[in-house]
N, C-alpha and C positions, 0 to 999 in steps of 0.2 A: 503493500500499499504505499501511497505517496506520503513520505516523512513529514510534510507540512501538516497534513491531516491528523497524523498521530500525536502532534504536539499542540493541538488547538486549545484545549483547556475549557472550552465552552460547553455547557451541559447539553444544550439542544444539539450541537454538532457531534458531541460524544456519542449521543443516542443514535443518531443517524449513521455515523460511520462504524459503530460497534455491529449494527445490523448488517451493513455492507460487508464488513470484514468476515462475517459468518459465512456468506455466500453471496455471490454476484449474479445468481440466476434470477428467474422470473419470480420465484417464491419471495425473494428479498424485496423485489419491487413492490409486491403486494403488502409487504409488512410496512415499507416506508410510506408508500403513498395511500394506502388503504382502499377500501371500496365503499366509502360512505355514500348514501344516496343524496341526490340533488334535486332541487326543484325543477319541475318539468315546466317548459315554456314552449308553445308553439304559435305560428302565425301562418297566415295564408300564403299559398305559393306566389301570389302576386307581389309580395313584399320581399322577396328573396334578394332583390338588388341591394337592399340595405346590408345583408349579410356579405354580399360580394364587395360592396364599398368598404366595409369594415376590414375585410381581408386585404384589399388593395392598399389601404391607409397603412396598415400594420406593416406590409412588406416594404413599403417605400420608407417608413420611419425607421424600422430595423436596419434596413441596408444602409440608410444614410448615416447611421452612428458609426458605421465602420470607417467612415472618412476621418474620424477623430481616433477611434480605437486603433485602426490601422494593422499594421504587423509588427512583430517584435515586441520588446519589453514596454510596458506602459505604466506610468506612475498612478498612485491612487488619486491625485488631483485631477488627472485627465478622465479616469473612470467615473469619478463623481459627477462629471459633467454629462455624461451619458448613462446614468443609473436608472433604475426602475422609474422613479418619480419623474425625472426629466424626459424619459421615453414617453410616458403617458402625456406629458405636456406637449411634447412634440407631435404626437398623433392628434391631439386636439388642434393645434396650429395647421396641421395638414387638412383636417376636416374643414376648417374655417377658410382655407386657401390662402393663408397669409404668407406662405413661403414659396419661393420660386423652385421648380423642379428643373433640373438640368441633367440630361442623360441619365435619368433614373435615380439621381441623388439630389437631396435637398441642400440648400445653402445653410449649413450649420454655423457658420459665421453670424448670418443675420438672426438665426434663432438664438444663439448663446448670447448675443449682444454684449460679448465679454471684452474687457480690457486686459484680461489675464494673458500676459504674454506667453506663457507656457501653453495654453489652450491655442492661441493663434499660431504659434511657432509649430506646434504639433500637426495642425491642419496643413500649413504650408509644407512641412517636411513630408507628409503623406502624399501630397500633390506631386512631389518630385522623386518619391521612392518608386523605383522601377518595378518591384514585385507588386506593390500595391496598384500602380498605374495599369498593369496587366490585368489584375482582378477587376479594377474599375471598369475597364473596357468590356470585359466578358460579362460582368454583372449588369451593366448597363444594357446590353443586348438582351440578356435573359429577362430583365425587368420590362423592357419595351415589348417583348413577345407575351409575357404575362398580362401586361395591360391591354394589348391588342386582343388577346384571347378574352379577357373579361368584357371589353366592348362588343366583341363579336357574340358572346354568349347572352348579353342583355338583348341585342337586336334580334337574335335568333328566337328567344322566348316570346317575341311579339308576333311571330308567324302564326297565321291561322292553319296553314298546312302542317298537320302533325308529323307527317312523314318527313317532310323537308326540315322541320324544326328539329327532329330527333337526328337526322343526318348531320345538321349543323352542330349540334351539341357534341356529337362524336368527333367532329373535326376539332372542335374547341379543346376537347379532352386531349387530342394528339398534341396540340399547342401547349398545353399546360405540362403535359409529361415531358415534353422537350425542354421546357424552362426548368422544371424540376431536376432534371439530369445535371443541368448546369450548377444549380444551387447545391446539389448533393455530390458534386465532382470532389473527390477526395484530394485531387491534385491542388485544387483551389484552397483546401484547408491546410496545406503545409505552410509553415513559417508563419502562421497567425497565431495570436495569443488566444487564451481561453475565452475571455469576454468577446473577442472578434468571431470565435468559432460558435459560441452561444447564439449570437445574432444571426449567422448564417443559418444555423439549425432552425432557429424560429422562422426564418423566411421559408424554408422548405416545408416545415410544418403547416404553415399557412397555405401553401400551394397544394399540399396533400388534401387539405380540408376542401379546397376549391375543386380539385378533381373529384372529390366525393360528392360534392354538390350536383356535378354533372350527371352522376349516376342516379341521384335522387330526382332529378328532373326527368329522367326517363323512367322513373317508377321502379328502378332496379333496387328495391329495399334491402334484399339479402346482401347484395354487394355492398351497399352503404354500411349496413351493420358490421360486416365482416372488416371493412376497411377502417371504420372507427375503432373497433377492437384492436387492429394492428398498429394504428397510429398511436393509440395509447401506449401500447408496448414499445414502440419506437421512441416516443418522448421520454418515457421512463429510463430506457436503456441509454439514451443520449445523456440525460441528466446525470446518471451515475458515471458514465465515461468522462463527462466535462469535469465534474467535481474531483474525479481522481487524477485528472490531468493538470490541475492547478500547481502552478510552480512558484507562487509567492502568496504571502498573506494578503496582499492587496487584491489579487485575483480571487482569492477565496472570500474576501469581504464583499467583493462586488457580485459574485455569482450566488452566494447562498440565499439572499432575499429574493433574487430573481428566481430561484427554483422553488422556493417556498410559495412565491405567487403562482408559479405554474402549477404546483401541486393543489393549491387552495382554490384556484379559479379556472385555469385553462383546462385542466384535466376533467374537473367536475363538469364543466361546460360539455366537454365531449361526451361524458357519461350521460348527461341529460340529453343530448342529441340522440344518443344511442338508444336510450330508454323510449324516446318518442318514436323513433324508427322501428323499434321492436314492437311497440304497441300496434302500430299500422300493420305489421306483419302477422301479429298472433291474436289481435282482438278485432273481430269482424265488426263490431259495433263502432269502431273508430272511422272518422271521415278520412278517407285516403287523400284529401286535399290538404290536410293539416301538413304543415311544413315547419320543422324545428328552425329556430332562427337564433343567430348570435345577437344577444340583446346589447344595446349600446352601453347599458350600466355596467356590463362586465369589464369594460375598457375605461371606466372612470378613473381619474386620478387617485381617488380614495382607495384603489386596489392595493 
C-alpha cells in the first residue's frame, strides 16, 4: 500500500484504508461505499435535455480545471483553486454562460479573477508545456465530438419518424463511444498527477452516463440497468486506484473530500436511476414514459 496512506493518522481515513488493505476486490467496494437506498426521482422523457445539459456542463468544467492542474507535481495552493467547492462554482458560471469557451476549455483566468502569481504562472506554464499541449489538442477534439453528439441527439429526439429517430440515436451513440475512447485512453493518463487523473475519470464517467441515456431513449431498459451497475463498479474501482496512487499529502487532501462527495451523491444518484429503470422493467403498473433525471440540486454548491 502507498506509504503516505499508512501514515495518515486521521480516523476517517484510517477506517477507509483498513478496509482497502484487507482486500481490493469488489467486496471491499461494497464495504466502503455501502448499498444505502436513495430517494427516487423521475421526470418525463420530454425533459431529458436538462439531464444532457448537466452532463455537458460537467464535462466542460471538469476538463477545464486540468488547465491549472496540468501535469507533474502541483502545490496545495494550486489544488485549492480547483477543489470541489470551486468546481461547483465553475459549473454554475458555465450554466449562466458567463465564461468564454475556447477549444473545449473555459478561461480559468477570468473565472479565478486572481492576482495570485502562483496560479497565473501555473496556467501560463501549462500553456507552454509540450505534454499538456498535446493533451489539450486531443481533449479539445474529443469534447467537440461530445458536444456535437449531444446537439445531434437533442435534434434527433424531435423527429416524428420513430425509425429515423432510433437510427439517429444509434449514430449518436457511436460518436459518444468514440469520444469516450479518447477520455479513457491510458496513454493520456501518463505523466499526469492524481487530481488531474480524477478530473479525466470524471469526464469519462459523464460520457458513460450519456451513452446510457441513448439506450434508455430506445427503451432498452435491460441494457440501461446493466450499464448503470457496471458504471458504479467502474467508479468505485477508479476511486480506490486513485487513492492508492496519491504521492503526496497535498494530493490526498485534495482527493479525499472529492471521493466522499462521489460516494454520498454521485453514486447514490446512479443507484436512484437504476432503481427507477428496474421499476420500469419489473413493475407493469409503472408508466414506461417515466424517465429518471439528474436533478439540478445534486450539483448545487452545498454538495
